[in-house]
N, C-alpha and C positions, 0 to 999 in steps of 0.2 A: 355544685361539683360536677351533675350528670351532664347538666347543659354545657358547661366549660369543655368538657370532654369531646362531645358533639361536636362544637364548633371547632377544635384543634383539630379533630378528624383529616378533614381535607389539606390543612397545612400539611400532617405528618405523611400523608398519601402521597402529594406533590414532591415532598423531600425524597422520598423510596423510591417514587416513578422517574424522577428528572433523568436519569440516565438512560432509560427507555426511550427516550426522544434524541439522546444525544448520537452524534455521529462520529467514527473516526475510522481514519484512512491512513493507511501505510504504503507509501509510493516502493519499491523496490527500482535501484537505479544499476543497470548494467556497466561495467566499467570493464570487460573483458574484450580484448581481438578490436575488430573495429567497429563495436557498437560505442567504446570510449569516445571516440570522436563524437557522438552525438549527446554528449553529456549537457554540454550549454543548451541545447534546443527541449532537454530532457527538464533541466531545472527552469528553463522559462515555462513550460506545460503547468510544471508543480506552481510555480508563481503566479500565474494568469488563470489558471484552470481549475486548480485545486484551491489554494488558500482563499481567494474570496468566497468561495463557498462553506467556509465552516463559519460557524456561528458561536457565540460565548457557550463555553461547557464541551465544545467538540475537541476532538483530538488528532495530533497528526504527527506521524514519524517517517523518515525519509531512512531506508537501509541501502546500503552498497552490496552489490551483488559481484563478486570476485573470486580468487581460488577457493578459498573457505570462508565462508558469507554466516554461519551460525556463530558468530561472536558479538558480544555486547560493540566492540569496538566498530563495527560494521555498522553501527547506527551513527548515520551524520547528522540527524537532529531530532528534535522531540517536543512536543508541548502538548499541555493541555490548557484550554484557554479559559481565562478567568470569566466567570460570568458577567463581571462590569465591562460595558461594552466597549469604554474609553481604554481599558488595559487591556483588553484581547487587542483591541486596533493594534495597540503600542507592540505586543507580542507577534503580532504577523509581520509588521515591519522589521523587527528582529530577526525573526526567522527568514525572512525573505534577503537579509545581508547574509546570514549565515548559510544561506542556498548559494548567494553568489559567490560566497569563498569556496565552497565544495565545487561549483563548476569550473571556479580558475583553478585547481589543483591538478598536477599531471599525473594520473593513475590509469593505469592500463595493467589489468591480469592477463595472464597465460590461460587461464581455465576459468570455468563460469558455473558457479555452485548455485544451480537457482534453488533448489530444492532447500537447502540450507538458509537461503535467507526467506524463504516463505514459511519455514519454521520458525524462526526469530520474528517475524513479523505476525504469525499466528499467536505467538504468546504475550506480545504487546496488544494485539487487539484483544485477546481475551482480557488481558488485566485490565482494561478500560470499563469494562462492564457496558461499554455503550450498546445501544440495541440496534444501531446499525453500523454493520462492519465491512467495510471493503478495502480488499489489498489491488495496488493499481502496479502491475510490473511491465519496465518499461527493460524489452530487451529483446533479443531475436529468438529465444524460448528455445535455443539449442545447446543443452546441457553439456557440459565437460567437465566431469569431475577429475581432480588431482589424483594419481596413484595413491592406495589406500584409504582414501575417503568415503565412508557409507552413508548413505541417509535413507532412512527409513519412514515415512511417513505414519502417524499414529491413525486408527481407523475413522477419529473424529477431529483429524488436525485443522480440519477447515469447516465447521461445523458453525451453520449458520453465516458464512461468510460470502461475499459477492469476490470472485475475482476476476479482475478485467484485465486483458492482454493488449497494453497500450503501445502504440507506435512502434509493432513488429516490423524490424528490418528484416528484409528477404535477404538471402545468402544467395550466392552465385549460383548455387543447385539448384535453389527455389525458382529461379527466372529460366533456367534450363528446362525445369518439370515441375511447374505449380503443384503437379498431385504432392510431392513432398514436402512443400510448405505446409499444405492442407493437412496431410496426415500428421505433422507434428503436433498442430493446433489441437487436430482432434484426439491426439493422445494426450496432449495436456488436459483436456477439458475431461476426458474420462478420468484421468488420476485427481483430478480435482472433485468431481461430482463423487467419486467412490471412497473420497475421506471428507466427505461431510458438506462440500461447498453448495450454497443453494443456486450458486449460479457462477457460469463461465463465461466470460465474451469476450470476443475480440474488438476492439475499437480502433477503427481508422483514422480519426479524423477529431482535434481535442474538443470540437463544440459538440460532438456527442458525449465526450466525458461531462462537459458542463452541466448537459441534462441530466445525466444518470445520477449527479453528486448532488441533486436539487433534494433537501428536505421534504 
């Protein structure tokens, strides 16, 4: 009996630690103001730069940033890939089609609730239990909350997570004075780190994102 228990131990450990090697990615897509025009390009990056990197057991979610983003209805799609590669590939194809439908929707919000989307993304990342958790934010990172909307991040809101600011669109004020753009990103970095994020990085090229999502 003892011999059987010893032999079974590696299998039990393998099952319990499997999620430690899993990756979970949440992509936050801004549909406010002029950034809404970037949606087809953003979806293309999700399909070509994120989806192919996911392995069986990994998870992906896409959340829309709009006027009030902390709503389940803002989740445009999500899945955990089956451990069977053939099934996982079929899921990826279905998800890509779902993203094409999202890209084709006419959506343009007046305000930009970035932190609401990030709070929702944090909850989904934590729920997966994945060892590697990444939030990819596609936005100009200029938050503009509607009147009456409050967002307060928990001290450990982003504990153990990587936050990647991808394809940050420069505003007209940024082009006139680049320090405005740099200060905005520095402020987000400070906010992310002070609430537990292990990393905040600005990603300029999709190819770099491809490297960052390597297992």
